[in-house]
Structures are given as structure tokens and as C-alpha cells.
C-alpha positions as CSV (number, residue, x, y, z in Angstrom):
1,M,97.1,89.7,71.1
2,D,98.4,93.1,73.3
3,V,96.8,94.7,76.6
4,S,96.0,97.9,73.6
5,K,93.9,95.9,71.5
6,R,92.4,94.1,73.8
7,I,91.3,97.7,75.5
8,V,89.5,98.1,72.1
9,K,88.2,94.8,71.9
10,V,86.7,96.2,75.5
11,I,85.3,99.8,73.9
12,N,84.2,97.8,70.7
13,E,82.2,95.1,72.9
14,K,80.7,98.7,75.0
15,K,79.4,99.6,72.1
16,I,81.1,103.5,72.7
17,S,84.7,105.8,70.9
18,A,87.4,106.1,72.4
19,S,86.9,109.0,73.6
20,K,83.3,108.2,75.3
21,F,85.9,104.9,77.0
22,A,88.5,107.2,78.5
23,S,84.8,109.7,79.8
24,T,83.4,106.9,81.2
25,I,87.0,105.7,83.1
26,G,87.6,109.6,84.3
27,V,91.0,109.1,81.8
28,K,92.1,112.3,79.3
29,R,91.4,111.3,76.1
30,S,95.3,112.0,74.7
31,N,96.5,109.3,77.5
32,L,93.8,106.4,76.3
33,S,95.2,107.3,73.0
34,H,99.2,107.3,74.0
35,I,97.6,103.7,75.7
36,L,96.0,103.1,72.1
37,S,98.6,103.8,70.4
38,R,101.1,102.0,72.3
39,R,103.9,105.1,73.1
40,N,103.0,104.4,76.8
41,K,102.0,101.7,78.9
42,P,98.7,101.3,80.7
43,S,99.4,102.3,84.8
44,I,98.2,100.1,88.0
45,E,95.6,103.4,88.1
46,F,94.1,103.1,84.8
47,F,93.3,98.8,84.7
48,H,91.9,99.8,89.0
49,K,89.4,102.8,86.8
50,I,88.4,99.7,84.0
51,K,87.3,97.4,87.1
52,K,85.4,100.3,88.7
53,T,83.4,100.8,86.3
54,Y,83.3,97.8,84.8
55,P,83.9,95.4,87.2
56,E,82.0,92.3,85.1
57,I,85.9,92.6,82.7
58,D,88.7,90.2,83.7
59,L,91.5,92.2,84.9
60,N,93.5,89.3,84.7
61,W,93.0,88.7,80.9
62,L,92.3,92.5,79.9
63,I,96.6,92.6,81.7
64,T,97.3,89.3,80.3
65,G,95.7,88.2,77.9
66,K,94.6,84.4,80.0
67,K,91.2,84.5,81.6
68,L,91.2,83.6,85.4
69,K,90.6,80.1,85.7
70,K,88.1,79.9,88.6
71,D,89.2,79.0,92.1
72,V,87.7,75.9,93.7
73,N,88.0,77.8,97.4
74,F,86.1,81.1,96.2
75,V,83.7,78.5,95.9
76,K,80.4,79.3,98.3
77,P,79.5,75.9,100.0
78,E,75.9,75.7,99.8
79,V,73.3,76.4,102.5
80,S,71.9,73.9,104.8
81,N,70.1,74.1,107.7
82,I,71.9,74.8,111.0
83,D,70.8,70.7,113.2
84,S,72.6,72.6,116.7
85,V,74.1,75.1,117.9
86,I,77.6,74.2,120.5
87,V,79.2,77.3,122.6
88,F,82.3,76.8,125.0
89,F,82.9,77.7,128.0
90,N,85.7,79.3,129.4
91,D,85.6,76.5,132.9
92,G,85.3,74.2,129.7
93,S,82.3,72.8,130.0
94,Y,79.7,73.1,126.6
95,K,76.6,73.1,126.4
96,K,74.3,71.6,123.2
97,F,71.1,74.1,122.1
98,K,68.4,72.3,119.6
99,E,66.2,73.3,118.2
């Protein structure tokens, strides 16, 4: 599936017309038509407008057709209670504060 078909899939999932989609993301209908007909390739700005309007869309999938794997480094650790705080002073000493 090429990028134009993935854009059509997004439009269909949003249950709106191509004209409404163009208006919603802030591009001319003719620009969208040229992209959908494969006459023109979408620009970075075009993808940015889609992401700005529809933040839930995976741009990696939209551009490449591959879903972005979740990176474990981006997962926030579980919040835990703070047991104590240590303050280090310029002279090399420190003080531990505990509630």
C-alpha cells in the first residue's frame, strides 16, 4: 500500500470526504487531489498538518507503511514514593533529609 492509499484509509476512518479532510488540515483540495492521484508527493509540511490536526495518527505508518514499535526507553517508570533526599554542598559535605 502506498502513501496515497494510506491517506485515503485515514480519510475513510475519519468518515469525512477528501474535501473536508483537506479543509480540516489546512491544505487546498487540489493539493490533496494531486497527492491522492499520485501526481505529487506529500511534503513534510503536509504530514505535519495531518499530525497537528490528528495527533493520534502514527506518522511512521503514514509515511512508510510500518507501525512504530514502542521503545522501552520512552516508557515512563512507575511513580514511587520518595524515601529521602540528599543535598550535596559545595564543600563536599552532604545532608540527608528524611520525612
